[in-house]
N, C-alpha and C positions, 0 to 999 in steps of 0.2 A: 843214846850215844852208842854207836857201833863199837864192837870190841877192837876194830881196826882203826879207830880214831887216833890212837897214838902215832900210827904211820902217817896219817893225813897231817897231823900237827908237825911231825918231824920234817916231812918233805916241804911243807909250807914255809918252814923256817930256813930252808936252804936257799942260798943266793946263787950257787953255781948252776950252770945250764945242765950239767950232767952230774948225777950222784951215783957212782958205782957202789954196789953193796953185795955182800955175801948173804946167803939165806940166813946164816947164823946172826949176822948183824941185824937183819930185819927182825928176827926172833927176839933179839935183845931189846929193840925199840918197842916191839909189841908186848913183851913180857910173857910170852908163851910160845910153844912150838908151832910152826906152820903145819897145816894139814898134810897128811901123807901125800896127797895128790900134788902138792906144790913141788915135791921132789921127783915125782915120777911122770907127770903129764905136762908136757911143754905148753899145751893150750891153756893150762891154768893161769899162765902169765900173760895171756892175750889182753889187748886193750879194749875188748868188747864190753861195754858197760853192763850187759846182761850176763856176763861170764860168771862172776861170783862177787860176794860182798867186798872182798879185799880189793878187787879191781876198782870199785867205786871209791875206795880210800885214796889210791894214788891219782885217779882221775880228778877227784875233788880238790886235790892239792895242785892240780895243773901239770901233772907229769904223766908220761907214758913209759912203758917198759920197752927196752931194746937190748939186743945182744945177750939174750938169756942163754946161759951156758949151764945146761942141766948137769953135765959131768963135774964141773968144778963148783956147782951150786952158787953161781954168781950172776948178776945182771946189772944193767944200768937203767936208772930212772932218768929220763930226759924231759926238761920243761917243754910242754907242748905248745905254749903260747896260744892256748885255747883252740888251736887248729890241729885236728888229728892228722897223723901221717897220711899222705895220699894213698888211696887204694889202687891196686894194680887194675888195669882195665882187662876186660875179658879177651881171650885169644880169638881173633877173627879167623874164619876159614881161609886156608891157604889158597893162593892163586899162582904160586911160583915155587921154585926150588928154595929150600931153606925153612920149610914148614916145621920140621922137627927141631931145628935150631931155635926158632922163635918160641916154640913150646917150652923147650928146656930153659931158655932165658926168662920166660914169663913165670915159670914155676920156681925159679930161683933157689934150687937146692931142696925143695920140699919133697921131691920125688926123684928116685933114681931110675932112669930108663936105660937099660943096657944097650950098647951099640948094636946095631943090626936088627933091633926089634921095631917093627912097624906098628905103632899104636893105632894107626888108622885102619889096619886090616880087620876084616870080619872075624869074629870069634867062633862062629858056627852056631851061636845061640839064636833061637827063634824068639822074637818078642811079640808075636801076634797074640791077640786076646783070646783066640779060639782054642788055644791049647789047654 
């Protein structure tokens, strides 16, 4: 039995589609403090099954994490209906004006690109293998 089994059992017993919880509430369910990484690394809460052992606990209960707020130490577990949230498709090369707008939309707040920066401009680095 995994030490995170209490979370699996708790979430499995929930009937609501969404279960908002604070990190403290999760710790009470588990009976021990979350690892330090849980409070400092957003990716710790990803729904990738190879991420960490606790991820498998909420996935096994049929939930995924959403709206993780590291500042307030809160998140929402949402029933996944056994279908993971759709992955965003890769950005295709631009053929018209609006390329940067499409990149910004695709990245959805994961990266900040200052206005006026051309991310397609050469950096001056040489990538040839002979160097």
